C-alpha positions in Angstrom: 27.0 28.5 -41.7 25.8 30.8 -44.1 23.8 32.5 -41.0 27.5 32.6 -39.3 28.7 34.6 -41.8 26.5 37.3 -42.1 26.1 37.9 -38.5 29.9 38.2 -38.4 29.9 40.4 -41.3 27.3 42.7 -39.5 29.6 42.6 -36.7 33.1 43.2 -38.1 30.5 46.5 -40.2 29.5 47.8 -36.6 33.3 47.1 -36.1 34.4 49.4 -38.0 31.5 52.1 -37.5 32.6 52.6 -34.2 36.2 52.9 -34.7 35.6 54.8 -37.6 33.3 57.2 -36.2 32.5 60.9 -37.1 30.7 63.5 -35.5 27.2 62.5 -35.8 28.0 58.8 -34.9 27.9 61.0 -31.4 24.2 61.8 -31.6 22.9 59.2 -33.9 24.3 55.6 -34.7 27.3 53.8 -31.9 29.3 56.4 -31.4 28.0 57.3 -27.3 25.0 55.7 -24.8 22.4 58.5 -26.7 23.6 57.7 -30.3 22.9 53.7 -30.0 19.6 54.4 -27.9 18.5 57.0 -30.6 19.0 54.9 -33.7 17.4 51.8 -31.3 14.3 54.1 -31.5 14.2 55.7 -35.2 11.0 53.5 -36.0 9.1 54.1 -32.8 9.5 57.9 -33.3 9.4 58.2 -37.3 5.6 56.3 -36.8 4.6 58.3 -33.9 5.9 61.9 -35.6 4.5 61.1 -39.2 1.3 58.8 -38.4 0.2 61.6 -35.5 1.1 64.3 -38.3 -0.5 62.7 -41.5 -3.7 62.1 -38.9 -3.6 66.3 -38.6 -3.5 66.2 -42.1 -6.1 64.4 -43.5 -8.3 65.5 -41.1 -8.0 69.4 -41.7 -8.4 68.3 -45.8 -11.8 66.1 -44.5 -12.8 69.7 -42.7 -11.8 72.1 -46.3 -14.2 69.8 -47.6 -16.9 68.9 -45.7 -17.2 72.1 -44.4 -16.3 75.0 -46.7 -18.2 77.5 -46.9 -18.6 80.1 -44.0 -22.4 79.3 -42.8 -21.2 75.4 -42.6 -18.5 76.5 -40.1 -21.1 78.8 -38.6 -23.5 75.5 -38.2 -20.1 73.8 -36.8 -19.9 76.5 -34.5 -23.8 76.3 -33.3 -23.9 72.7 -32.6 -20.5 72.7 -30.4 -21.9 75.5 -28.5 -25.0 72.9 -28.1 -22.9 70.6 -26.0 -24.0 69.5 -22.7 -20.5 69.7 -19.6 -19.8 65.6 -20.2 -19.1 65.7 -24.1 -17.4 68.9 -23.5 -15.2 66.9 -20.8 -15.1 63.8 -23.2 -14.3 65.9 -26.5 -12.9 68.8 -25.0 -13.7 73.0 -24.8 -14.9 73.6 -28.5 -12.4 76.9 -28.6 -13.3 78.5 -32.2 -14.0 75.8 -33.9 -15.1 77.8 -37.2 -11.2 78.2 -37.8 -9.2 75.6 -39.4 -6.8 75.1 -36.0 -9.5 75.7 -33.7 -11.1 72.5 -35.3 -7.9 70.4 -35.1 -7.2 71.7 -31.7 -10.8 69.9 -30.5 -10.8 66.5 -32.2 -7.5 66.1 -33.1 -5.1 67.0 -30.3 -6.7 66.6 -27.4 -6.4 62.6 -26.8 -2.4 63.3 -27.5 -1.7 63.4 -24.4 -2.9 60.1 -23.5 -1.2 58.2 -26.3 2.0 60.2 -25.7 1.9 59.4 -22.3 1.2 55.7 -22.6 4.4 56.2 -24.7 6.5 57.6 -22.5 5.2 55.4 -19.3 6.2 52.1 -21.0 9.5 54.2 -22.6 11.1 55.9 -19.4 9.7 53.1 -17.2 12.0 50.3 -18.1 14.8 52.2 -20.5 17.5 51.8 -17.0 15.2 49.0 -15.1 14.4 46.9 -18.0 18.2 47.0 -18.9 19.0 46.2 -14.9 17.1 43.0 -15.1 18.8 41.9 -18.4 21.8 42.3 -17.2 23.2 44.7 -19.8 23.7 47.5 -17.8 26.5 45.4 -16.0 28.0 45.3 -19.1 27.8 50.0 -19.3 28.9 49.9 -15.5 32.7 48.6 -16.0 33.2 51.4 -18.4 34.6 54.4 -17.7 31.0 56.3 -17.7 29.5 57.2 -14.8 26.8 56.0 -13.8 24.6 59.9 -14.3 25.7 60.1 -17.5 24.3 56.3 -18.5 21.2 57.8 -16.8 21.1 61.2 -18.4 21.8 59.3 -21.9 19.5 57.3 -21.7 16.9 59.6 -20.3 18.2 62.3 -23.3 17.2 59.7 -25.8 13.4 59.6 -24.9 13.2 63.1 -24.7 15.4 64.0 -27.9 12.3 60.9 -29.5 9.6 62.8 -27.7 11.3 66.2 -29.9 11.1 64.8 -33.1 7.6 63.6 -33.0 6.6 67.0 -31.3 8.3 69.1 -34.7 7.4 66.2 -37.4 3.5 66.6 -35.7 4.3 70.7 -35.9 5.7 71.0 -39.4 2.9 68.8 -41.2 0.0 70.4 -38.8 1.5 73.6 -40.0 1.5 72.3 -43.6 -2.4 71.1 -42.8 -3.5 75.0 -42.4 -1.2 76.3 -45.8 -3.0 73.4 -47.9 -6.1 73.6 -47.0 -7.2 76.5 -45.8 -10.2 77.6 -47.2 -11.1 80.5 -45.1 -9.9 83.4 -43.3 -8.5 82.5 -40.2 -7.9 79.1 -40.8 -4.1 79.5 -41.7 -1.8 77.6 -39.3 1.6 79.6 -37.7 4.3 77.8 -37.2 5.1 78.7 -34.2 1.5 78.8 -32.8 1.4 75.0 -33.9 5.4 74.6 -32.4 3.8 75.9 -29.4 0.4 74.1 -28.9 2.3 70.5 -29.6 5.5 71.7 -27.0 2.9 71.9 -24.4 1.1 69.2 -25.3 4.3 66.9 -25.0 4.9 68.1 -22.0 2.0 67.2 -20.4 2.3 63.7 -21.5 5.9 63.3 -19.8 4.8 64.0 -16.5 3.6 60.1 -16.4 6.5 58.9 -18.1 8.5 60.7 -15.4 6.8 59.3 -12.3 7.1 56.2 -13.8 11.4 57.2 -14.3 11.8 58.1 -10.9 9.5 55.3 -9.0 11.5 52.7 -11.4 15.2 52.3 -9.8 13.1 51.4 -6.8 10.0 49.7 -7.0 11.2 48.2 -10.8 9.9 48.4 -14.3 6.0 46.7 -13.5 5.1 48.7 -10.5 7.0 52.0 -11.5 4.9 52.0 -14.8 1.3 50.8 -13.4 1.5 53.4 -10.5 2.8 55.9 -14.1 -0.7 54.4 -16.1 -2.8 55.0 -13.1 -1.7 59.0 -13.0 -2.6 59.3 -15.9 -5.6 57.8 -15.8 -6.3 60.1 -13.3 -5.1 63.1 -14.1 -7.7 62.7 -17.4 -10.5 61.5 -16.3 -10.5 64.5 -12.9 -10.0 67.0 -15.7 -12.8 65.4 -18.1 -15.5 65.3 -15.4 -14.8 67.9 -12.4 -17.1 69.5 -13.4 -19.8 66.7 -13.3 -18.7 65.1 -10.3 -18.5 67.2 -6.7 -15.7 64.5 -5.5 -13.8 65.1 -8.5 -14.3 68.7 -8.8 -12.6 68.8 -5.1 -9.1 67.8 -6.1 -9.3 69.4 -9.8 -5.9 70.3 -8.9 -4.2 67.4 -9.0 -5.1 66.7 -12.7 -1.8 68.6 -14.8 -4.2 68.5 -17.6 -6.2 70.7 -16.3 -3.4 73.2 -15.7 -2.8 73.4 -19.5 -6.1 73.2 -20.5 -6.0 76.6 -21.5 -3.4 77.0 -24.0 -4.6 76.1 -27.3 -2.0 78.3 -29.5 -4.4 76.3 -32.7 -7.3 77.7 -31.7 -5.9 81.3 -31.0 -5.4 80.4 -26.7 -2.6 80.9 -25.4 -1.5 80.4 -21.7 2.4 79.3 -21.0 3.1 79.9 -17.6 0.8 76.3 -16.9 3.2 75.2 -19.5 6.3 76.2 -18.2 5.1 74.9 -14.7 4.2 71.4 -15.9 8.0 71.5 -17.4 9.5 72.0 -14.2 7.7 69.3 -12.4 8.4 66.9 -15.1 12.1 67.7 -15.0 12.6 67.6 -11.3 10.8 64.0 -11.7 13.1 62.9 -14.2 16.1 64.9 -11.7 14.7 62.5 -9.1 14.7 59.9 -10.8 18.7 60.2 -12.3 19.5 60.4 -8.6 17.7 58.1 -6.8 19.3 55.1 -9.8 22.8 56.9 -8.6 22.1 56.0 -5.7 21.0 52.6 -5.7 22.2 49.5 -6.6 22.1 48.7 -10.0 18.6 46.2 -10.4 17.9 46.5 -6.8 14.0 47.0 -6.2 12.0 47.0 -3.2 9.7 43.8 -2.8 6.0 45.0 -2.7 3.5 42.8 -0.8 2.3 41.2 -4.2 0.1 37.6 -4.8 2.5 35.3 -6.2 1.0 32.9 -8.6 4.9 31.0 -8.6 4.0 30.4 -4.6 0.9 28.1 -5.8 2.5 26.3 -8.5 0.9 28.2 -11.3 3.8 29.6 -13.8 5.8 27.0 -13.2 4.2 23.7 -15.0 4.8 24.8 -18.6 4.9 27.7 -21.4 1.2 28.2 -20.9 1.4 28.6 -16.7 4.3 30.5 -17.2 2.7 32.8 -19.7 -0.8 33.6 -17.7 1.6 33.9 -14.5 4.1 36.8 -16.4 1.0 38.8 -17.9 -1.5 38.4 -15.2 -0.2 41.5 -12.6 -0.4 43.5 -15.7 -3.5 42.1 -16.4 -5.0 42.7 -13.3 -3.8 47.0 -13.9 -5.2 47.3 -16.4 -8.6 45.7 -15.6 -8.5 47.9 -12.1 -7.8 51.2 -14.0 -10.7 50.9 -17.0 -13.0 49.2 -15.1 -12.8 51.9 -12.4 -13.1 54.4 -15.1 -16.1 52.3 -16.4 -17.4 52.6 -12.8 -18.0 56.1 -12.8 -19.2 56.7 -16.0 -21.6 53.5 -15.2 -22.8 55.2 -12.1 -23.9 58.0 -13.1 -25.2 57.1 -16.5 -28.9 57.8 -16.2 -28.0 61.4 -14.4 -25.6 62.7 -17.6 -28.7 60.7 -19.9 -31.7 62.4 -18.2 -29.1 66.0 -18.1 -29.0 65.6 -21.9 -32.8 65.5 -22.6 -32.9 68.8 -21.3 -30.3 70.7 -24.1 -32.0 72.2 -26.4 -31.4 70.7 -30.2 -29.6 68.2 -28.3 -31.1 65.8 -31.2 -29.6 68.2 -34.3 -26.1 67.4 -32.2 -26.6 63.7 -31.8 -26.9 62.9 -36.2 -23.9 65.3 -36.5 -21.7 63.9 -34.1 -23.2 60.4 -33.2 -25.6 59.5 -35.9 -28.6 56.7 -35.3 -28.1 57.0 -31.4 -30.5 57.4 -29.2 -29.8 59.5 -25.9 -33.3 58.7 -24.0 -31.6 55.6 -22.3 -28.6 55.4 -19.6 -27.5 52.3 -22.0 -27.2 54.5 -24.6 -24.9 56.5 -22.9 -22.5 54.8 -21.5 -22.5 52.5 -24.7 -20.9 56.5 -26.1 -19.0 57.3 -22.9 -17.3 54.2 -22.4 -17.4 52.1 -25.2 -15.4 54.3 -27.6 -12.5 55.4 -24.8 -12.8 52.0 -23.2 -12.1 49.7 -26.5 -9.1 51.8 -26.9 -8.0 51.7 -23.6 -8.6 47.6 -23.6 -6.7 47.5 -27.2 -3.6 49.3 -26.0 -3.6 46.7 -22.8 -3.8 44.0 -25.4 -1.2 45.5 -27.4 1.2 45.6 -24.0 0.7 41.6 -23.4 1.5 40.8 -27.2 5.2 42.7 -25.9 5.2 41.0 -22.5 5.1 37.5 -24.7 7.0 38.5 -27.5 9.4 40.0 -25.0 11.0 35.9 -24.8 12.4 36.1 -28.0 13.6 40.1 -27.4 15.4 39.4 -24.5 17.3 36.2 -25.6 14.9 34.2 -22.9 13.5 31.9 -25.7 16.5 30.1 -27.3 16.6 29.2 -23.7 13.4 27.6 -23.1 13.6 26.0 -26.8 17.4 24.1 -25.6 14.5 21.1 -23.7 13.0 18.9 -26.1 10.1 21.6 -26.8 8.4 22.1 -29.8 8.7 25.6 -31.2 4.5 25.3 -32.4 3.9 23.5 -29.3 5.5 26.1 -27.0 3.9 28.7 -29.1 0.5 27.6 -28.3 0.5 26.9 -25.1 2.2 30.4 -24.1 -0.1 32.5 -26.8 -3.4 31.0 -25.0 -2.0 31.6 -21.2 -1.7 34.8 -22.6 -5.3 35.2 -24.2 -6.4 33.9 -20.3 -4.7 36.4 -18.5 -6.2 39.0 -20.9 -9.4 37.3 -20.3 -9.0 37.9 -16.4 -8.9 42.0 -17.2 -11.8 41.2 -19.0 -14.1 40.2 -16.5 -12.6 42.6 -14.2 -13.8 45.4 -15.9 -16.9 43.4 -17.1 -17.6 43.2 -13.4 -16.6 47.3 -12.1 -19.3 48.1 -14.9 -21.9 46.4 -13.8 -21.3 47.2 -10.8 -21.5 50.8 -11.5 -24.5 50.5 -13.7 -26.3 48.6 -10.1 -25.3 51.4 -8.5 -26.8 53.9 -10.8 -30.1 51.6 -10.2 -30.4 50.0 -14.0 -29.5 46.2 -14.9 -26.3 45.1 -14.4 -26.5 42.3 -17.0 -26.1 44.8 -20.3 -23.1 46.6 -19.2 -22.0 43.4 -18.1 -22.0 41.7 -21.8 -20.8 45.1 -23.2 -17.4 44.6 -21.5 -17.4 41.1 -22.3 -18.1 42.1 -25.6 -15.0 44.8 -25.3 -13.0 42.0 -23.7 -13.1 39.5 -27.2 -12.0 42.5 -29.0 -8.8 43.2 -27.2 -8.3 39.0 -27.9 -8.2 39.6 -31.1 -6.2 42.9 -31.1 -3.8 40.3 -29.7 -4.6 37.8 -31.6 -3.7 40.3 -34.7 -0.2 41.1 -32.8 1.2 36.9 -31.7 -0.2 36.0 -35.7 2.4 38.8 -36.7 4.6 38.3 -34.2 5.2 34.8 -35.3 5.2 35.2 -38.5 7.8 37.8 -39.0 8.9 39.4 -35.9 8.3 40.6 -32.4 8.3 44.0 -33.3 6.6 43.6 -36.2 3.6 42.4 -34.1 3.6 44.9 -30.9 3.5 47.0 -34.3 0.8 45.5 -36.2 -1.5 45.5 -32.7 -0.9 49.3 -32.4 -1.9 50.0 -36.1 -4.9 48.2 -35.5 -5.8 49.9 -32.2 -5.3 53.1 -33.2 -6.2 53.1 -36.9 -10.0 51.4 -35.3 -10.1 54.2 -32.8 -9.2 57.4 -35.1 -11.5 56.2 -37.3 -14.5 55.8 -35.1 -13.5 59.3 -33.3 -13.2 61.5 -36.5 -15.1 59.1 -39.4 -18.6 60.2 -38.0 -17.8 64.3 -37.7 -16.1 64.5 -41.2 -18.5 62.2 -42.9 -16.3 59.7 -44.4 -18.0 57.0 -46.5 -19.2 54.0 -45.5 -16.2 51.6 -46.7 -14.1 53.6 -44.8 -15.8 53.6 -41.5 -15.9 49.7 -41.8 -12.3 49.8 -41.7 -12.2 49.6 -38.0 -12.6 46.6 -36.2 -14.6 48.7 -33.2 -17.7 49.2 -35.8 -18.2 45.3 -36.5 -18.9 44.5 -32.3 -22.8 46.1 -32.4 -23.8 48.2 -29.5 -23.5 45.8 -26.6 -24.4 47.9 -23.7 -27.8 48.5 -25.6 -28.3 44.6 -26.1 -27.5 44.9 -29.7 -24.8 42.8 -31.1 -23.1 42.1 -34.5 -23.1 38.0 -34.7 -20.3 38.5 -37.8 -18.6 41.0 -36.0 -17.6 39.2 -32.6 -17.5 35.7 -34.1 -14.3 37.4 -36.5 -13.0 38.9 -33.9 -13.3 35.3 -31.8 -11.9 34.2 -35.2 -8.6 36.4 -35.2 -8.3 35.9 -31.4 -7.7 32.5 -31.3 -6.3 32.2 -35.6 -3.9 34.7 -34.5 -2.1 32.2 -31.7 -2.4 29.2 -34.3 -1.4 31.2 -37.1 1.8 32.6 -34.8 2.7 29.5 -33.9 3.0 28.0 -37.2 4.6 30.8 -38.3 7.2 31.0 -35.1 7.8 27.1 -36.4 9.3 28.6 -40.2 11.1 31.5 -39.4 14.6 31.7 -37.0 14.2 33.5 -34.0 15.7 37.1 -34.0 19.2 37.0 -32.8 
């Protein structure tokens, strides 16, 4: 009764707010579709903007501390010039790295289009398709609002969120140049910062806009999959075109390559390609709005697929249903990440041989990747795949956790638990079903890595085992997400898993270059796997990951049994 009274009181407060809405309620609150959407996404927007902005601020502080003199900066420039083409592809072109803005544009902002791009894909692919599937768009459809207005409002929510996040990132980066400037040229102009992150935001919007344009016809899952494939393909083409002739022939297909010369933080601008990218993203968004207006709500093309339900899977309890529901995304992520690894693995020996011809390579290795021996192809695979591959596998685990929690978020769990089924039993069986789907993704990645190594003339055993270890890390991420989701809420679980993945990647990515203390670097879970591509394993760390995976499901089941479902 107390819970019902609380809900009634909350509903009454919302009703009063809607009835009395002022001018601001049209932009934030409950006054319009746009205002409601922006309110619902406020924490994601603030988390992205403040999190990435604080990362830039913290990195700038460490550059000021670790490289305070002109001599230190000149040494950094000399080291960066010795980078071979393959590392320039992975890290970006080191432009004016002796300046604070140049260093930030090199080691911090180059990966942001991937993070923001994934956000755009997941948000825009589902902003209309998911609501159509749940039936909530049917309620909007009976209001006087036109379909065009509904679609434009939904798109506007994400555009406003991206703009707010980019503005927060812009201000914090500008502030870092003001606070941590130690040498002439370290200060960062506010307009330069705004131009830089505006370009990155537009580049990140393209795959999301593509997914949005396809979602009315194909549905969320297929549209999101194609958006992610486009994002990874554009990244890989831009990064490795100078090394792989086949990719060089299609370099122009990558919008990342179009905007590569726009780096205002480093003192280099090229605005015309940024405008072109913006036009492309806008055209795709308009196409998505028109497709939504012209099609039936929720109507999607049934693409050919292997339906597990036709083979009896997914219909025999929570475990099978969870596995069947997660397996399409698992296969897509596995193929995408595995193909990236195959490209790296199949060329690893050539890259390693090229590295040995670079003068001063040993000094560069000690600066950026301490204690890593480049004399073997496995060492290059450890460097070139494991860092970015672990990030992608971790994000895939976050997507699987989000899918697992969707039963509660979208109120399906209320109906599932209306039968004689204990909550803890449901959580255990469905949680392990999600981990089984993640295991399929891991096997796909490991097999493609092994195939790439075999094509390069290397032993496939090490890459296969390395792929399995990377999958164990992803399982640990999923376990943490499921545990927090069970103990607290679905949103908290997805947030915890995302924080673990991005935090570990960032500590590993910039920590060594900034010479952070070992106690700080060891907070990254990715540093406790050993070097599996080289046959070096951290048994304790891997066992801890397995414990997090299995224990996370158990803890999540226990927690779900002790709290009310999210309403």
